[in-house]
C-alpha positions, 0 to 999 in steps of 0.5 A, a space after each residue: 499500499 503506498 500512502 501519501 497526503 493526497 491518495 492511496 492505493 492498494 494493490 492485490 492480485 487480480 484473483 482476490 475479491 475485496 470486500 468493502 469492510 478492509 477497503 474502509 479500514 484501510 482509508 481510515 488507517 490512511 487518513 489517521 493523524 495521530 502521529 507514529 504508531 507503534 509496531 505491534 508483532 502479532 503471530 496469530 491469525 492473518 498477521 502471522 503469515 506476514 510476520 513469519 515471511 519477513 527477514 527476522 522471522 526467516 533468520 529464526 528470530 521469533 523462535 529465539 529463546 533470548 532476548 530480542 532487542 531492536 536499536 537505532 541511531 539518529 544523527 539529525 539536522 542541527 547536530 541533534 544526535 541520539 540513540 535508543 533501543 527496545 526490547 521486543 519481548 518487554 515492550 516497556 524495556 526502552 531507552 533513549 539517550 542524547 549521544 555526545 554534544 552537538 559541537 563535537 560533531 557526529 558520525 552517522 556510526 556513532 549513534 548507531 553504535 550508541 544504541 547497540 551499547 545501550 541495549 548490551 547495558 540494558 540485557 544481563 550478561 546471563 541472557 543471549 541477546 538477538 540484536 536487530 539494526 539496519 546499519 551495516 557499518 555498525 556490524 562492521 565496526 563490531 565485528 572488528 571489536 569482538 573475537 580472538 587475537 591481536 586484531 579484536 581491538 578498539 584501537 583506532 576505532 573513531 567511536 571507541 569512547 561509545 
């Protein structure tokens, strides 16, 4: 479904018959102006088909027995830098932080790494954690920091202070 301020469109398979009720529900949702909504994963009913087909599910995320945490960082105009995470099983377990000072400047990776650190600090070391992110640079940075041997180091890492 594509939604803009002017119009909405929803494409369905040519063999599908769509009744008035779901069309009205889509129009109501598209016209809502309540701001940002919260993602709610429902693994029952018709929504199960959707959620079981997305990337986290295909990687075994919904069957993971430990803590499932998603984090993200933000580097906005005007130097506002923030980071946050949410535990997907305990919706109340979330944290947000301002990261650094605007005058220091920031890489786009810095807030992403800060979100990861917040999540690590908020998860007991005795718990396994699956961390969901949308930043390949963060994955590469963390990969250099963990492991064994002399190559696993924070030396010369630009955001090592995080």
